[in-house]
C-alpha positions in Angstrom: 28.0 -119.1 61.4 27.2 -119.4 65.1 30.2 -118.9 67.4 30.9 -121.6 69.9 33.2 -122.3 72.9 35.4 -119.5 74.2 34.5 -117.2 71.3 30.8 -117.5 72.1 31.5 -116.7 75.8 33.5 -113.6 74.9 30.6 -112.4 72.6 28.1 -112.9 75.4 30.3 -110.9 77.9 30.8 -108.1 75.4 27.0 -107.9 74.7 26.3 -107.9 78.5 28.8 -105.1 79.0 27.2 -103.1 76.1 23.7 -103.5 77.5 24.9 -102.4 81.0 26.6 -99.4 79.6 23.4 -98.4 77.7 21.2 -99.0 80.8 23.4 -96.7 82.8 23.4 -94.1 80.2 19.6 -94.3 79.7 18.7 -94.3 83.3 21.0 -91.4 84.3 19.0 -88.3 85.1 22.0 -86.0 85.4 22.3 -83.7 82.3 25.4 -81.4 82.7 24.9 -77.7 82.0 26.2 -76.7 78.6 27.6 -73.5 77.1 27.6 -72.7 73.4 28.5 -75.7 71.2 32.0 -75.3 69.8 35.0 -77.1 68.3 38.6 -77.1 69.8 39.8 -73.9 68.0 36.6 -71.9 68.0 36.1 -68.7 69.9 32.4 -68.5 70.5 32.1 -66.4 73.7 33.8 -63.7 75.6 37.1 -64.8 77.1 36.9 -68.2 75.3 34.6 -70.2 77.8 31.7 -69.8 80.2 34.1 -69.8 83.1 35.8 -66.7 81.5 39.2 -68.1 81.8 40.6 -66.5 78.8 42.3 -69.7 77.7 42.8 -70.9 74.0 44.5 -74.1 74.6 44.3 -75.4 71.0 46.8 -72.9 69.6 49.4 -74.9 67.6 51.0 -72.2 65.5 52.1 -69.5 67.8 55.0 -70.1 70.2 57.1 -67.9 72.4 60.0 -68.5 70.0 58.3 -67.5 66.7 56.3 -64.7 68.2 59.5 -63.1 69.5 61.3 -63.5 66.1 58.7 -63.2 63.3 55.4 -61.8 64.5 53.7 -58.6 63.5 50.8 -56.9 61.9 49.6 -58.6 58.7 46.2 -57.1 57.8 43.3 -55.0 58.8 39.6 -55.6 58.4 37.7 -52.4 57.7 34.3 -51.9 59.4 31.8 -49.1 59.5 32.2 -48.1 63.2 34.0 -48.7 66.5 34.5 -52.3 67.5 33.9 -52.6 71.3 32.9 -56.3 71.5 35.5 -59.1 71.3 35.7 -60.5 67.8 34.6 -64.2 67.6 36.0 -67.1 65.4 34.7 -70.2 63.7 36.5 -72.6 61.6 35.0 -74.6 58.7 31.9 -72.5 58.0 30.2 -73.3 54.6 29.2 -69.9 53.2 26.5 -70.2 50.5 28.1 -70.0 47.0 31.5 -69.2 48.6 32.6 -72.6 50.0 34.3 -73.3 53.3 35.9 -70.6 55.3 37.4 -69.8 58.7 35.4 -66.8 59.8 35.9 -63.9 62.1 32.7 -62.3 63.4 32.9 -58.5 64.1 30.3 -56.2 65.5 30.3 -52.5 65.5 28.7 -49.5 67.4 27.1 -48.6 64.1 24.9 -51.7 64.6 26.5 -53.8 61.9 27.7 -57.4 62.0 30.4 -58.7 59.6 31.7 -62.1 58.7 35.3 -61.8 57.4 37.4 -64.6 56.0 39.9 -65.0 58.8 42.8 -65.2 56.4 42.1 -62.9 53.5 39.9 -60.4 55.2 37.3 -60.8 52.4 33.9 -59.7 53.6 31.7 -62.8 53.3 28.5 -61.0 54.5 27.5 -57.8 56.3 24.1 -56.9 57.9 22.7 -53.9 59.6 20.6 -54.5 62.8 18.8 -51.2 62.5 15.2 -51.2 61.9 13.5 -49.4 59.0 13.9 -45.6 59.5 16.1 -46.1 62.6 19.5 -44.9 63.6 22.0 -45.9 66.2 21.4 -44.5 69.7 23.0 -41.3 70.7 25.4 -41.5 73.7 22.7 -40.8 76.2 24.7 -37.9 77.9 27.4 -40.3 78.9 30.4 -39.3 76.8 32.9 -41.1 79.0 31.5 -44.5 78.2 30.6 -45.2 74.5 31.1 -42.6 71.9 30.1 -41.3 69.3 27.1 -43.7 68.9 25.7 -46.8 70.6 24.8 -49.8 68.4 26.3 -53.2 69.4 28.4 -52.9 72.5 28.4 -56.4 74.2 30.3 -59.4 73.0 27.9 -61.7 71.2 27.8 -65.5 71.6 27.7 -68.3 69.0 26.0 -71.7 69.1 27.3 -73.9 66.3 24.1 -76.1 66.7 21.6 -73.3 66.4 19.5 -73.2 63.3 20.7 -74.9 60.1 24.3 -73.7 60.2 24.8 -72.2 63.6 23.6 -69.0 65.2 25.3 -65.8 66.5 23.2 -63.9 69.2 23.6 -60.1 69.3 21.9 -57.3 71.1 21.6 -53.9 69.3 20.4 -50.6 70.4 18.7 -48.1 68.2 16.2 -45.2 68.0 13.6 -44.0 65.6 12.7 -40.5 64.2 10.3 -39.9 67.0 12.9 -40.5 69.7 11.8 -43.9 70.8 14.6 -46.3 71.8 14.8 -50.0 71.2 16.9 -52.9 72.5 16.6 -56.0 70.4 18.0 -59.5 70.6 19.0 -61.0 67.1 19.9 -64.5 66.2 21.7 -64.6 62.9 22.7 -67.5 60.7 26.5 -67.8 60.9 26.8 -68.7 57.2 24.5 -66.0 55.7 23.6 -63.4 58.3 19.9 -64.1 57.9 17.6 -63.6 60.9 16.6 -66.9 62.7 13.8 -68.0 64.9 11.5 -65.3 63.9 13.8 -62.6 65.2 14.6 -60.0 66.1 12.9 -59.9 69.6 12.3 -56.5 71.1 13.3 -56.6 74.7 10.8 -55.5 77.3 10.4 -56.6 80.9 8.8 -55.9 84.3 9.4 -57.4 87.7 7.5 -57.0 91.0 8.9 -54.0 93.0 8.5 -50.3 93.8 12.1 -49.2 93.0 13.3 -46.8 90.3 11.0 -46.4 87.4 8.2 -48.5 88.8 4.4 -48.4 88.2 1.6 -50.4 89.7 3.9 -52.5 91.9 6.4 -53.4 89.1 9.7 -52.0 88.1 9.7 -51.5 84.2 12.6 -52.0 81.8 13.1 -48.8 79.9 15.3 -49.4 76.9 16.5 -45.8 76.7 18.0 -46.0 80.2 20.1 -49.1 79.6 23.0 -50.5 77.5 24.0 -54.1 77.2 27.7 -53.7 78.2 28.4 -57.1 79.7 29.0 -59.9 77.2 26.1 -62.4 76.5 26.0 -65.8 78.1 24.6 -68.9 76.5 23.9 -71.6 79.1 21.7 -74.6 78.9 19.7 -73.3 75.9 19.1 -69.8 77.4 20.8 -66.6 76.2 21.3 -64.3 79.2 21.5 -60.5 78.8 22.6 -58.3 81.6 22.0 -54.6 81.8 24.0 -51.4 82.8 23.0 -47.8 83.0 24.4 -44.8 81.0 27.0 -43.5 83.4 25.1 -43.5 86.7 22.1 -41.7 85.4 18.9 -42.7 87.3 16.3 -44.1 87.1 17.8 -47.6 86.6 18.0 -50.9 88.5 19.8 -54.2 87.9 18.3 -56.5 85.2 19.1 -60.1 84.1 16.8 -61.2 81.2 17.0 -64.6 79.6 15.7 -65.9 76.2 15.3 -69.3 74.8 18.0 -69.8 72.2 15.8 -71.7 69.8 12.7 -69.4 69.8 14.0 -66.1 71.3 11.0 -66.2 73.6 11.7 -64.6 77.0 12.1 -67.4 79.6 13.2 -65.6 82.8 13.5 -62.1 84.3 15.3 -61.2 87.5 15.8 -57.8 89.0 18.4 -57.5 91.7 17.4 -54.1 93.1 13.6 -54.2 92.6 12.8 -52.1 95.6 15.7 -49.8 95.4 17.9 -48.3 92.7 21.1 -48.7 90.7 22.9 -52.1 90.9 23.7 -52.1 87.1 25.7 -54.9 85.6 28.5 -53.9 83.2 31.9 -55.5 84.4 33.9 -53.4 81.9 32.6 -55.6 79.1 33.3 -58.9 80.8 30.5 -61.5 80.9 28.7 -63.4 83.5 30.5 -66.6 84.3 29.1 -70.0 84.9 30.2 -73.3 86.6 29.5 -76.9 85.6 26.4 -77.1 87.7 24.7 -74.3 85.8 25.1 -71.5 88.3 25.8 -68.0 87.1 28.3 -65.6 88.8 28.5 -61.8 88.4 29.5 -58.6 90.1 27.0 -55.8 90.1 27.6 -52.0 90.6 26.9 -49.6 93.4 23.2 -49.7 94.5 20.8 -50.2 97.3 21.6 -53.2 99.6 19.1 -54.1 102.3 21.1 -54.6 105.5 17.9 -56.0 107.2 18.2 -59.7 106.5 15.6 -62.4 106.4 15.8 -65.8 108.2 18.1 -67.2 105.5 20.5 -64.2 105.6 19.2 -62.6 102.3 18.2 -58.9 101.9 14.6 -58.5 103.2 13.6 -56.4 100.1 15.6 -58.3 97.6 18.0 -55.5 96.9 21.6 -56.8 96.2 23.5 -53.6 95.1 27.3 -53.9 95.0 27.4 -57.7 95.5 29.1 -60.8 94.2 26.1 -62.9 93.1 25.4 -66.5 92.4 22.2 -67.1 90.3 20.5 -70.3 89.6 17.2 -71.7 88.2 15.1 -72.8 91.1 11.6 -74.1 90.4 11.9 -72.8 86.8 12.8 -69.3 87.9 16.0 -67.4 88.0 16.9 -66.2 91.5 19.8 -65.3 93.7 21.0 -68.5 95.2 23.8 -67.0 97.3 25.9 -63.8 97.5 28.7 -62.0 99.2 28.5 -58.4 100.3 31.3 -56.6 102.1 30.7 -55.2 105.6 31.5 -51.6 104.5 29.0 -51.7 101.6 27.3 -48.4 102.5 30.7 -46.5 102.4 31.6 -48.2 99.1 28.2 -47.2 97.6 28.5 -43.6 98.8 32.0 -43.2 97.3 31.5 -45.2 94.0 33.9 -47.9 95.0 31.8 -50.8 93.9 32.6 -54.3 92.7 30.8 -53.8 89.4 33.8 -52.5 87.5 35.5 -55.9 87.3 34.6 -59.3 85.9 34.1 -62.6 87.6 36.2 -65.8 86.9 35.1 -69.3 88.0 38.3 -71.2 88.9 38.9 -74.9 88.3 38.5 -77.1 91.5 41.3 -76.3 94.0 42.6 -78.7 96.7 44.0 -77.5 100.0 46.7 -79.0 102.1 44.3 -81.4 103.8 43.0 -82.7 100.5 39.7 -80.9 100.6 38.4 -79.8 97.3 37.1 -76.2 97.0 34.9 -74.7 94.4 36.0 -71.0 94.0 35.4 -67.9 92.1 37.3 -64.6 92.1 36.6 -61.0 91.4 37.7 -57.4 92.2 36.5 -53.9 91.6 37.1 -50.3 92.5 38.0 -50.8 96.2 41.3 -52.4 95.2 40.6 -55.6 97.3 40.7 -59.2 95.9 37.7 -61.3 96.8 37.9 -65.2 96.5 34.5 -66.8 97.3 33.6 -70.3 98.1 30.9 -71.0 95.5 29.2 -73.4 97.9 28.9 -70.9 100.7 29.8 -67.4 99.6 29.5 -65.5 102.9 26.5 -63.3 102.6 26.6 -60.0 104.6 28.0 -59.6 108.1 28.0 -56.0 109.4 30.8 -56.8 111.9 33.3 -58.2 109.3 33.5 -60.1 106.1 33.0 -63.9 106.1 34.7 -65.1 103.0 37.0 -67.8 101.7 39.9 -65.3 101.1 40.1 -61.6 101.1 43.2 -59.6 100.3 42.8 -56.0 101.1 44.5 -53.3 99.1 45.7 -56.1 96.9 45.9 -53.8 93.9 47.5 -50.4 93.8 44.3 -48.9 92.4 40.9 -49.9 90.9 40.2 -52.9 88.7 38.3 -52.6 85.5 39.1 -56.0 83.9 38.5 -59.7 84.0 41.4 -61.9 85.0 42.6 -65.0 83.1 43.6 -68.4 84.4 46.2 -70.9 83.1 47.8 -73.9 84.7 47.4 -72.9 88.4 48.1 -69.2 87.9 45.7 -66.2 87.7 46.8 -63.2 85.6 45.4 -59.8 86.6 45.8 -56.4 84.8 44.7 -53.6 87.2 44.3 -49.9 86.7 47.8 -48.3 86.0 49.4 -51.5 87.0 51.6 -54.3 85.5 50.0 -57.5 84.6 50.8 -59.8 87.5 50.7 -63.6 87.7 49.5 -65.1 91.0 50.1 -68.7 91.9 47.3 -70.6 93.5 48.7 -72.8 96.4 46.4 -75.1 98.4 43.5 -73.0 97.0 44.9 -69.8 98.2 46.2 -66.7 96.3 49.7 -65.9 97.1 50.1 -62.3 98.1 53.2 -61.8 96.0 53.1 -62.3 92.2 55.4 -64.9 90.8 56.1 -62.6 87.9 55.0 -59.3 86.4 55.4 -57.3 83.2 58.0 -54.5 83.2 55.6 -52.1 81.6 52.6 -50.5 83.3 49.1 -50.6 81.6 47.5 -47.2 82.1 43.9 -46.9 83.3 41.7 -48.7 82.9 44.2 -51.6 82.9 43.8 -54.6 80.6 42.1 -58.0 80.4 44.7 -60.6 79.5 44.1 -63.7 77.4 46.2 -66.9 77.1 47.2 -69.0 74.1 48.8 -72.4 74.5 49.1 -75.8 73.0 47.8 -77.8 75.9 50.1 -76.7 78.7 53.0 -75.9 76.2 54.0 -72.6 74.5 51.8 -70.4 76.7 51.6 -66.8 75.8 49.9 -64.0 77.6 48.3 -61.4 75.3 46.9 -58.0 76.3 45.9 -54.7 74.7 46.9 -51.3 76.2 44.0 -49.1 76.0 44.8 -45.6 74.7 44.1 -43.2 71.9 46.6 -45.3 70.0 46.4 -48.8 71.4 49.2 -51.4 71.5 49.2 -55.3 71.5 51.6 -57.0 73.9 52.7 -60.6 74.2 54.6 -62.2 77.2 55.9 -65.6 78.1 53.2 -66.9 80.5 55.7 -68.6 82.6 57.6 -65.4 83.3 55.9 -62.2 82.5 59.2 -60.2 82.6 59.9 -61.8 79.2 58.1 -59.6 76.7 57.8 -61.3 73.4 56.2 -58.6 71.3 55.0 -55.0 71.4 53.1 -53.7 68.4 53.7 -50.0 69.5 50.5 -49.1 67.6 47.3 -51.0 66.8 45.4 -47.8 65.9 42.8 -45.8 67.8 41.7 -48.1 70.4 38.5 -48.8 72.4 38.2 -48.8 76.2 38.0 -52.5 77.1 39.2 -54.3 74.1 40.1 -58.0 74.5 42.2 -59.8 71.8 41.1 -62.9 70.1 43.7 -65.7 69.4 42.8 -68.4 66.8 44.7 -70.4 64.2 48.0 -68.6 64.5 46.5 -65.1 64.4 45.5 -62.4 66.9 42.5 -60.1 66.2 42.2 -56.7 67.9 39.2 -54.3 67.7 39.8 -50.7 67.0 37.6 -47.6 66.3 37.6 -48.4 62.5 37.8 -52.2 62.3 40.0 -55.1 63.4 43.8 -55.3 63.2 45.2 -58.7 62.4 48.5 -60.0 63.7 50.4 -63.2 62.8 53.7 -64.7 61.7 55.2 -62.8 58.8 
């Protein structure tokens, strides 16, 4: 039957509106940058998202009331080595012959990857990432960092759309009987642990330069000299790895190496100290952050910085040691798009007071009193200053004084070895031998006095806090005290003086452990596995 009269007119209008919407959709050339595919309650990357906010805003079980009254340790997932990486979480994974499960993914320094049932702790699968005849790496004369072996250190990243069931990307270090060292990128099927995309991929690289460990006009990536300490970043189909040294043992330089997530082929290489030395990227296990335009932000360690600048204000030899960096893909190549370097960089390099100990956080858009919208990022390191950069104009280097959106000197009582968290207009920081403190953002500016702080002090190296909430309700700050016997703490996010929980003991703890909150449980890495907390 053919519609007529008013009904026919309405149909025509609806059809025209549909066609216009399709035309706008099809002719748009703007494709927003994407991180790893996920669902509301998944934890697929370090600190929950690529901005590194630490927010889990889909937590519907845990509340300040029930955490204070009926929360505690409810299980332990045993593993074969130390867990330095943050555990990751997926719901509704179809495990072959075992059905649907919520899964916690755990990696160890013994180079193993585990998939545990998130509730029962049943091991659904386990794989070793060591090659035939290989062992984990020794500690490379750097006992203060990772001990007693080096296998998988960095937090992996998961893409639920990768391969047939989803893929988890992991970097593992190993050595063979002849003393050769290897760094490899693996992509594992989240349902079975099987290698995907023809992996693993042995990581090699070179970059034009005459800096540390160079030959024939190229600096060379030596797998023995590096560890993947900072978390992996998956952005727009590329897995980014960033590289740190073993302690400060030269020769080394600062590397960022990207791989196609669907093939594991290397897509880009950038060295940020190619004609100098040092400049490693470790951020105490934090990960490079990214904004919605596909730019990457990170803090690198002490290293050579060229104070002679080119016409655009960039180091003339391309050396960016001890800098707050913005990276982007330009003409198909990863490069430094902007940066901030403090005026006293030489003194900081000479005294090991670099930025590289802390992690970067990309803030949501901030509006000042005049209504102007600012795009900001924040970071801090060993010099105890807080640096807030305008992501559209970071400030570069000025020998006569810093040019920056906001700099608060001696903001922390000591060094910072952590990544801050963000929730509902507030930034939470846990510095070295300091309380966790909550700082309100007002008109885009950090207030110099915290609005609340914890009663207890977190001894060095401090702590990286995380947030659970149901939207903007029932917000809880979670943090791990690093020690020989670690402890899990929970606080009311609206007033940190209200401690909700203290575990007293998680077990022997790692140095930079970050808790994972998902589906009413909290998972905390230890030297022998993962402790599980929830409502009793």
